[in-house]
C-alpha positions in Angstrom: 68.6 101.3 99.8 70.9 103.5 101.5 73.6 105.4 99.8 77.0 103.9 100.3 80.1 106.0 100.3 83.9 105.4 100.2 85.6 107.4 103.3 89.3 106.1 103.1 91.8 103.9 100.8 95.0 102.1 101.7 97.5 100.2 99.5 100.6 98.3 99.5 101.7 97.4 95.7 104.5 97.5 93.4 105.5 100.9 92.7 104.1 102.3 96.1 103.8 101.5 99.8 100.9 103.9 100.1 98.3 105.2 97.6 99.9 108.6 96.7 103.2 107.2 95.6 101.7 104.3 94.0 99.1 106.6 92.0 102.2 108.8 91.2 104.0 106.1 89.8 101.3 104.9 87.6 100.6 108.2 86.4 104.6 108.6 85.4 104.3 105.3 83.4 106.6 103.7 85.7 106.5 99.7 85.4 107.6 97.9 88.6 108.0 94.4 86.4 111.5 93.1 86.8 113.3 90.2 86.9 112.9 87.7 89.4 115.9 87.4 91.8 118.7 84.5 92.2 118.0 81.0 92.6 114.3 81.5 92.1 114.7 83.0 88.4 117.0 80.2 87.8 114.6 77.3 87.8 112.0 79.2 85.6 111.8 80.3 82.2 109.7 82.9 82.8 111.5 85.3 84.9 109.4 88.1 85.6 107.2 89.6 88.7 105.9 92.7 90.1 107.3 92.3 93.3 107.3 94.7 96.6 110.2 95.6 98.8 108.5 95.2 102.0 110.3 94.6 105.6 107.4 93.3 107.7 109.6 94.2 110.7 109.0 98.3 109.8 105.3 97.3 110.5 105.1 94.5 113.1 107.4 93.5 116.0 109.4 90.4 115.5 107.1 87.7 117.0 104.3 89.3 115.4 105.4 89.1 112.1 106.2 85.4 112.7 102.4 84.5 113.0 101.7 86.3 109.8 101.7 85.2 105.9 102.9 87.8 103.9 99.5 88.4 102.3 98.2 89.0 105.7 101.0 91.3 106.9 100.2 93.4 103.3 96.5 92.8 104.5 97.1 94.8 107.8 98.8 97.6 106.5 96.5 98.6 103.9 94.1 98.3 106.2 95.8 100.5 108.9 96.4 103.4 106.1 92.5 103.3 104.9 91.1 103.5 108.6 93.7 106.3 109.0 92.7 108.2 105.9 89.0 107.2 107.0 89.8 109.1 110.2 88.0 106.2 111.6 87.9 105.2 115.3 85.8 102.4 116.5 83.8 102.3 119.4 81.6 99.4 120.8 78.3 100.3 119.0 80.4 100.6 115.9 82.5 97.5 116.2 79.2 95.7 116.0 77.9 97.5 113.3 80.8 96.9 110.9 82.3 93.8 109.1 85.1 92.8 107.5 84.7 91.8 103.7 88.0 90.6 102.1 89.3 88.4 99.0 92.0 86.6 98.3 93.2 84.1 95.6 95.6 81.8 97.1 95.8 82.8 100.8 99.0 82.1 102.7 100.7 80.5 99.5 104.1 81.5 101.2 103.6 80.0 104.5 101.9 76.5 102.5 105.2 76.3 100.2 107.4 76.5 103.4 105.6 73.7 104.9 106.0 71.4 101.7 109.5 72.3 101.8 110.0 71.3 105.2 108.4 68.2 104.5 109.1 67.1 101.1 112.8 68.6 100.6 114.1 69.1 103.8 112.5 65.6 105.2 111.4 67.0 108.3 108.7 64.9 110.2 106.5 67.9 110.9 105.7 71.6 110.1 105.3 74.6 111.7 102.8 74.8 114.4 101.2 78.0 112.9 101.2 76.7 109.5 97.0 76.3 109.2 96.1 79.6 111.1 98.8 81.2 108.9 97.8 79.7 105.3 94.1 79.4 105.6 92.1 81.8 103.4 90.5 83.6 106.3 93.5 84.6 108.0 94.0 88.0 106.6 90.1 88.6 107.3 90.5 87.3 110.8 93.5 89.0 111.4 92.0 92.6 110.5 89.0 92.1 112.5 91.4 91.3 115.3 93.6 94.2 115.1 90.7 96.7 114.4 88.3 95.0 116.8 85.7 94.4 114.2 82.9 92.0 115.8 80.1 92.0 112.8 80.6 89.8 109.6 83.8 88.8 108.8 83.9 87.3 105.5 86.4 85.7 102.7 85.4 85.7 99.0 88.0 83.5 96.8 86.9 83.8 93.4 90.2 83.9 91.5 91.1 87.2 89.9 87.6 88.8 91.1 87.9 87.8 94.7 88.4 91.5 95.9 86.2 93.1 93.5 83.5 90.5 94.7 84.1 91.4 98.7 83.8 95.1 97.8 80.0 94.4 95.8 79.3 92.2 98.7 80.1 94.8 101.5 78.4 97.6 99.6 75.3 95.5 99.3 75.4 94.8 102.8 75.5 98.1 104.0 73.1 99.4 101.3 70.3 96.9 102.8 71.2 98.1 106.7 72.7 94.8 107.6 75.9 97.1 108.8 76.9 100.4 108.7 80.6 100.5 107.7 83.0 97.5 106.3 86.6 97.4 105.9 87.0 95.4 102.5 89.5 95.0 100.1 91.7 91.9 99.1 95.3 90.9 99.0 97.5 88.2 97.6 101.5 87.1 97.7 102.0 84.5 95.5 105.7 84.8 94.2 106.6 81.4 95.1 108.3 78.8 92.9 105.4 76.5 93.2 102.5 79.0 92.4 105.0 80.4 89.3 105.2 76.8 88.2 101.9 76.3 88.1 101.1 79.4 86.3 104.0 78.8 83.8 102.2 75.5 82.9 99.1 77.3 81.8 101.6 78.9 79.1 99.3 82.3 80.2 103.0 84.1 81.4 104.5 87.1 79.3 107.6 86.5 77.6 110.5 88.8 78.8 111.1 91.7 76.6 114.7 91.2 75.6 115.7 94.6 75.6 113.6 96.0 78.5 112.1 93.5 81.2 110.1 96.3 82.4 107.9 96.4 79.1 106.8 92.8 79.4 103.3 93.2 80.2 101.4 94.8 77.1 97.8 95.0 77.6 95.8 95.4 74.3 99.1 95.9 72.1 99.1 93.3 69.3 102.5 92.2 70.6 101.2 91.2 73.9 102.5 87.7 75.2 100.6 87.3 78.6 100.4 88.7 82.0 103.0 89.1 84.7 102.2 88.2 88.2 102.4 90.8 91.0 101.7 91.0 94.9 100.2 93.3 97.0 96.5 94.6 99.0 94.2 97.1 98.6 91.7 98.1 101.2 88.8 100.5 101.2 86.5 101.8 104.1 82.7 101.8 103.0 79.8 103.2 105.3 76.5 104.4 104.6 76.2 108.1 103.8 74.2 108.8 106.9 77.0 107.5 109.1 79.8 109.1 107.4 77.7 112.5 107.3 77.1 111.8 111.3 80.7 111.7 112.1 82.0 114.1 109.9 84.2 111.9 107.4 85.4 113.3 104.4 83.6 111.6 101.6 85.9 110.3 98.6 83.2 109.0 96.5 80.0 107.6 95.9 79.9 103.6 95.5 77.2 103.5 92.7 76.8 99.9 91.3 78.1 96.3 91.3 77.8 93.6 88.9 78.1 89.9 89.3 78.0 87.0 86.8 79.4 84.0 85.6 80.3 83.0 82.1 79.4 79.2 82.6 81.2 78.4 79.8 85.0 77.5 80.3 87.2 77.3 83.6 89.8 79.4 81.9 88.6 80.9 78.8 86.4 84.4 79.4 83.2 85.1 77.3 81.8 88.1 76.3 78.1 87.6 77.3 79.4 87.2 81.0 81.4 90.1 80.9 78.6 92.2 79.2 75.7 91.1 81.7 78.0 92.2 84.9 78.8 95.5 83.5 75.1 96.4 82.5 74.1 95.3 85.9 76.6 97.7 87.4 75.8 100.8 85.0 71.9 99.9 85.7 72.4 99.7 89.7 74.3 103.0 89.3 71.6 104.7 87.4 73.7 106.2 84.7 73.7 105.7 81.4 77.1 104.2 79.7 78.3 107.7 78.5 78.1 108.7 82.0 81.2 106.3 82.5 84.3 108.7 81.4 87.3 106.2 82.4 87.2 102.6 82.8 90.3 100.3 84.6 90.1 97.4 82.5 90.7 93.7 83.6 93.3 94.1 80.7 95.6 91.1 81.7 97.8 91.1 78.4 96.8 87.6 77.1 95.7 87.4 73.5 92.4 86.1 74.2 91.3 88.1 77.3 92.0 91.4 75.7 90.3 90.9 72.8 87.1 89.5 74.7 86.9 92.3 76.9 87.2 95.0 74.3 84.2 93.2 72.2 82.3 93.5 75.6 83.1 97.1 76.1 81.6 97.8 72.9 78.6 95.7 73.2 77.8 97.5 76.7 78.9 100.9 75.7 77.8 101.2 72.0 78.7 104.5 70.4 79.9 105.7 73.7 82.8 103.2 73.5 84.3 105.7 71.0 84.7 108.4 73.8 85.7 105.9 76.8 89.0 106.6 78.1 90.1 102.7 78.9 93.7 101.7 80.7 94.8 98.5 82.1 97.5 99.4 85.2 98.5 96.1 85.1 100.9 97.1 82.5 102.8 98.5 85.6 101.9 96.8 88.5 101.2 93.2 87.3 98.2 91.2 87.8 97.9 91.1 91.8 95.3 88.4 91.5 93.1 88.6 94.6 94.1 92.1 95.4 93.9 93.3 92.0 90.2 93.9 91.9 90.4 96.4 95.2 94.1 98.2 94.0 92.2 99.1 90.5 89.3 100.6 92.0 91.4 102.7 94.2 93.1 103.7 90.9 89.9 104.5 89.4 88.9 106.3 92.3 92.2 108.5 92.4 91.8 109.2 88.5 88.4 110.4 89.3 89.7 112.6 92.3 92.6 114.0 90.6 91.4 114.1 87.0 94.5 112.5 85.8 94.0 109.0 83.9 96.7 106.6 84.3 98.3 105.4 80.9 98.2 101.4 79.4 102.1 101.4 79.6 104.2 99.4 77.0 101.2 100.0 74.2 103.4 99.2 71.0 101.3 98.1 68.1 97.6 98.5 67.2 95.6 95.3 67.1 92.3 95.3 65.1 90.5 93.3 67.8 91.6 95.5 70.1 90.5 99.1 68.6 89.5 101.3 71.6 91.2 104.2 73.4 93.8 102.6 75.9 95.5 105.8 76.7 98.5 104.7 75.2 101.7 105.4 77.2 101.5 108.7 78.5 98.8 109.4 81.5 95.9 112.0 80.4 95.9 115.2 82.4 92.9 117.8 83.1 90.0 115.2 82.4 86.6 115.9 83.9 85.3 112.7 85.6 81.9 112.2 87.2 81.8 108.5 87.2 84.5 105.5 87.0 84.2 101.6 86.2 86.5 98.6 87.2 86.5 95.3 85.5 87.5 92.1 87.2 87.2 88.8 85.4 88.4 85.4 86.7 89.2 82.0 85.8 86.1 80.1 86.7 84.0 82.2 84.5 83.5 85.0 87.5 82.7 88.7 86.7 82.7 91.2 89.1 82.3 95.0 87.7 82.2 98.0 90.4 81.3 101.6 89.6 81.9 104.8 92.0 80.7 107.9 90.9 81.5 111.6 92.1 79.7 112.3 95.5 76.9 115.0 95.9 75.0 115.3 98.9 
């Protein structure tokens, strides 16, 4: 097994259009959750989202932008950042020894909804010619490969909320086993459409708007939590083998140490403790660490009543007495649930915490819950923390669990 390292990261997310500004907003405890605009909000009882002010024409020529769904636009911009951060230049040999491993929960949801609107609301007899290549789940991965010239495996993972965490973990495995030398990996989703919001509304999983401060509506682990808030965005990482990174003189940001994956095999929407425990234990074991070595855990923490309690119980099962010293936070309290992008974005949050020694808070934490009784870094970031290993949890509808562990790189 080869050692695998992270050499570049990129983010397009609520709160920041790049990694530095995004992480800065988190450590300030600044929530990007807000009321939905205009006509869309008027048709929904739950009028909250974490959206991005994104002008595609700042990143793409007009005709190019017209061929890309919003989730692919996010993906391409985040990947450009990660490739630049890695100071990466592809030659023909590297193109063939590289892959794209991308996650998305809903693919081109915006394009698909526009097609339905054209057919069923406007009464048109056809949809836009590029509807299929724009809305297919592998559109972002394919567009990344085309733009970067990657000729190795180009794979898409769609495992709901765990999509990008699975994509990153599988990229790690492919490099560790020598199948490729480098991977562009991560995930993106842009599902703030009327249809998607109505579908989530039907599950009764969305947060109620805080009457005084809509930005405080997502309250993970707090006893007064009422549900999740949907967001949109993308996170991208460049992973490569240690020898490849060192040979080209790359700046190594972290070592990718462990990946755990499991399925609860119990219920399509309700989480189960045993599956989460299994995935966390796998990731820690592969990293060759004791649980106490993990200093920070970016929790799945969606702010649902059941989900947060189950995750807390699973953490206690895995960490035992060390759970009392573990710093845990849910950055979803500020950027919302990014669905297929969330695993990638939150792994980058964990990486930035390790590199900076600053742990972002769980914002909007108000009332202690006896079932959620760990250290959730409430409301205020924690500075000056020595962090040598971090974990990121992603747990999904369908029972899927994906857990990623990074540690500080030592040659």
